[in-house]
Structure formats: C-alpha cells, structure tokens
C-alpha positions in Angstrom: -199.0 -6.1 -96.3 -201.5 -7.3 -98.9 -201.7 -10.9 -99.9 -203.3 -11.5 -103.3 -203.7 -14.6 -105.4 -206.3 -16.8 -107.2 -208.6 -19.2 -105.3 -206.6 -22.0 -103.8 -203.3 -20.1 -103.9 -202.7 -20.4 -100.2 -203.8 -17.0 -98.9 -206.2 -18.2 -96.2 -203.8 -21.0 -95.2 -201.1 -18.5 -94.7 -203.3 -16.3 -92.5 -204.4 -19.3 -90.4 -200.8 -20.2 -89.8 -199.9 -16.7 -88.7 -203.1 -16.6 -86.5 -202.0 -19.9 -85.1 -205.4 -21.5 -85.8 -203.6 -24.1 -88.0 -200.2 -25.8 -87.4 -197.5 -25.9 -90.1 -196.7 -29.3 -91.5 -193.1 -28.0 -92.2 -191.2 -24.9 -91.5 -191.8 -22.4 -88.7 -193.9 -19.3 -88.2 -192.7 -16.7 -85.6 -195.1 -14.1 -84.4 -194.2 -11.2 -82.1 -197.1 -9.4 -80.5 -200.8 -9.8 -80.0 -202.9 -10.9 -83.0 -206.3 -9.7 -83.8 -207.7 -12.3 -86.3 -210.5 -11.4 -88.6 -210.5 -14.5 -90.8 -213.3 -15.8 -93.0 -216.6 -14.3 -91.8 -217.7 -15.8 -88.5 -214.6 -18.0 -88.0 -214.0 -18.7 -84.3 -217.6 -17.9 -83.3 -219.7 -20.7 -81.9 -223.0 -20.4 -83.8 -225.2 -21.6 -81.0 -223.8 -19.1 -78.5 -224.9 -15.5 -78.3 -222.9 -12.5 -79.4 -221.9 -11.5 -75.9 -220.5 -14.9 -75.0 -218.7 -15.2 -78.3 -217.1 -11.7 -77.7 -215.9 -12.8 -74.3 -214.5 -16.1 -75.9 -212.6 -14.2 -78.5 -211.2 -11.9 -75.9 -210.0 -14.8 -73.8 -208.5 -16.5 -76.9 -206.7 -13.3 -77.7 -205.1 -13.1 -74.3 -207.2 -10.4 -72.6 -206.6 -10.6 -68.9 -209.7 -11.5 -66.7 -209.6 -8.1 -65.0 -209.7 -6.3 -68.4 -212.4 -8.4 -69.9 -215.4 -6.2 -69.1 -213.5 -3.1 -70.4 -212.7 -5.1 -73.6 -216.4 -6.1 -74.0 -217.6 -2.5 -73.6 -215.3 -1.5 -76.4 -216.7 -4.3 -78.6 -220.3 -3.1 -77.9 -219.4 0.5 -78.6 -217.7 -0.2 -81.9 -220.2 -2.9 -83.2 -223.2 -0.7 -82.4 -225.3 -3.8 -81.8 -228.2 -3.6 -79.3 -228.2 -5.7 -76.2 -231.2 -7.7 -77.7 -229.0 -8.6 -80.7 -226.0 -9.5 -78.5 -228.3 -11.9 -76.5 -229.2 -13.8 -79.7 -227.3 -16.8 -81.0 -224.9 -15.6 -83.7 -226.3 -18.2 -86.2 -229.3 -15.9 -86.4 -227.1 -12.9 -87.4 -227.1 -11.3 -90.9 -223.7 -11.1 -92.6 -223.6 -7.4 -91.6 -224.1 -8.2 -87.9 -221.4 -10.9 -88.1 -219.1 -8.3 -89.7 -219.8 -5.8 -86.9 -219.1 -8.2 -84.1 -216.1 -9.8 -85.8 -214.4 -6.6 -86.6 -215.1 -5.2 -83.2 -213.7 -8.2 -81.4 -210.6 -8.3 -83.5 -209.7 -4.6 -83.0 -210.8 -4.3 -79.4 -208.0 -6.6 -78.3 -205.5 -3.7 -79.2 -203.7 -5.9 -81.7 -200.1 -5.5 -82.7 -200.9 -7.6 -85.8 -204.4 -7.4 -87.4 -205.2 -10.2 -89.9 -208.1 -9.5 -92.3 -209.3 -12.1 -94.7 -211.7 -10.4 -97.2 -214.1 -9.4 -94.4 -214.2 -5.7 -95.3 -216.4 -6.5 -98.2 -219.3 -7.1 -95.8 -221.5 -4.5 -94.1 -223.1 -1.2 -95.0 -221.1 1.8 -96.4 -221.1 3.7 -93.1 -219.7 0.8 -91.1 -217.1 0.1 -93.8 -216.0 3.7 -93.5 -215.7 3.3 -89.8 -213.6 0.2 -90.3 -211.2 1.9 -92.7 -210.8 4.8 -90.3 -209.8 2.3 -87.6 -207.3 0.6 -89.9 -205.8 4.0 -90.8 -205.4 4.7 -87.1 -203.8 1.3 -86.4 -201.3 2.0 -89.2 -200.5 5.5 -87.8 -199.8 3.8 -84.4 -197.3 1.5 -86.1 -199.3 -1.7 -86.0 -199.1 -4.4 -88.7 -202.0 -5.3 -90.9 -202.0 -8.4 -93.1 -204.8 -8.0 -95.6 -206.1 -10.7 -98.0 -208.4 -9.4 -100.7 -209.5 -9.7 -104.3 -210.3 -6.0 -104.3 -207.3 -4.4 -105.9 -208.6 -0.9 -105.0 -208.6 -1.7 -101.3 -205.2 -3.2 -101.6 -203.8 -0.1 -103.2 -205.5 2.2 -100.7 -204.6 0.4 -97.5 -201.3 -1.3 -98.1 -197.7 -0.3 -98.9 -196.4 -3.8 -99.7 -198.0 -6.7 -101.4 -197.2 -10.3 -102.3 -198.7 -12.5 -105.0 -199.2 -16.2 -104.1 -199.9 -19.0 -106.5 -200.2 -22.6 -105.2 -198.3 -21.8 -102.1 -195.4 -20.0 -103.9 -194.6 -16.3 -103.6 -194.4 -15.3 -107.2 -193.8 -11.6 -106.5 -193.3 -9.1 -103.7 -193.4 -5.4 -104.3 -195.6 -2.3 -104.4 -199.4 -2.9 -104.4 -199.7 -1.2 -107.8 -197.1 -3.4 -109.4 -198.3 -6.6 -107.8 -202.0 -6.0 -108.5 -201.2 -5.3 -112.1 -199.5 -8.7 -112.4 -202.4 -10.3 -110.5 -204.9 -8.8 -112.9 -202.9 -10.3 -115.8 -202.8 -13.7 -114.0 -206.6 -13.9 -113.5 -207.5 -12.7 -116.9 -205.2 -15.1 -118.8 -206.1 -18.6 -119.8 -202.5 -19.6 -119.4 -202.5 -19.0 -115.6 -199.1 -18.5 -114.0 -197.2 -19.2 -117.2 -198.6 -16.0 -118.6 -196.8 -13.8 -116.1 -193.5 -15.7 -115.6 -191.7 -13.3 -117.9 -193.0 -10.3 -116.0 -191.8 -11.5 -112.6 -188.2 -12.6 -113.5 
C-alpha cells in the first residue's frame, strides 16, 4: 500500500501511529503481526551508540527473543555489508548510505509481517537499492504487507498495488497506484491545491 501526499498531509504521522512510535489522540490503530519500521532515515537509532549496539536495540524493540538475537544480528551484518570497523563506530559518523544500509537491514532482519518504509529507498547506491527492491519483492511474494510512503511515483507504481492520497489528514482517494499518482501529480502542480482535484475524486 502506497501513501502519497504533499508535505504536511499526515503521511509520516500515519506511519508513526502504525509503528506505535506515536500515540493517537483519538481513534484506534489495530496492528496484527510484527512490524519492521523503516521511518525517516536514522529514526530510532541512538547517534552516540555504535552500529552494533543500535542493531541489537532495534531487534529488542521489534520483539526478537534473546536467544535469537545473535542470529538476527548476523543477518543484519550480512545484508548491510558494513565492516566490523564501521559497526563499531557511533552512527552519528555514518554517511546517509551507511545509515540506509543499517536501517534497512535491521527492519527486514526481524522477519516483519508489516514493513513500513518512509522515503528511505531514495538513499544509497544503485546496487544496494536493487538489493533492497529484491528483498521487498520477496516479502510481497511471501504475503507480507508493505506500507510505503514516497514522492517517487515510479517507485509507487512499481512496488504497490493499492495507493491512498492524503491531504491534511484526510484520505482524498484510494485506488490503483496509477490513478492515485495521476491525481497526486495534478494536486502538486496546481496552485489551487486540493480544490483543483475535488471534481476528479467525487
């Protein structure tokens, strides 16, 4: 499921509610299954701690049992392809590409039923992005749920089979990624904002 919308439309807030990193002020959010959150780049990482300790922390927060933690960490290291020297450094010294590698690896190594991605696939070199997309394709084949927030309409069309358009916390439209991204493009290119697309979504 893709979530698209202008800045401030509520996309990241929605993801943080589902990921349970924020509490709803009204209404309820029901989640069934283990969540792998890949929110804004570096979210959840302690900048002064090293990559290894942050990976173990993310595993613990995601519910990895103590007896499975070392196996989980080996999976993180294998996928992230970061050296032990890098993993011993504080993550505040990481480049955005290193952050991306560690964040994606920790989110997918928990074997999530629901993977939440907030724009993070735009970071990293082309080879690692290809590796990430291959992992996402496998998760979809395995029947997992991916909730994907992006301004990249091509990625939305490639990855998702359903999309919703948010504007100021309101779901304006739900439908195929092609239909929704076409309306979204009209929304962001019109000086009239949401009023420009009201007739298209009725």
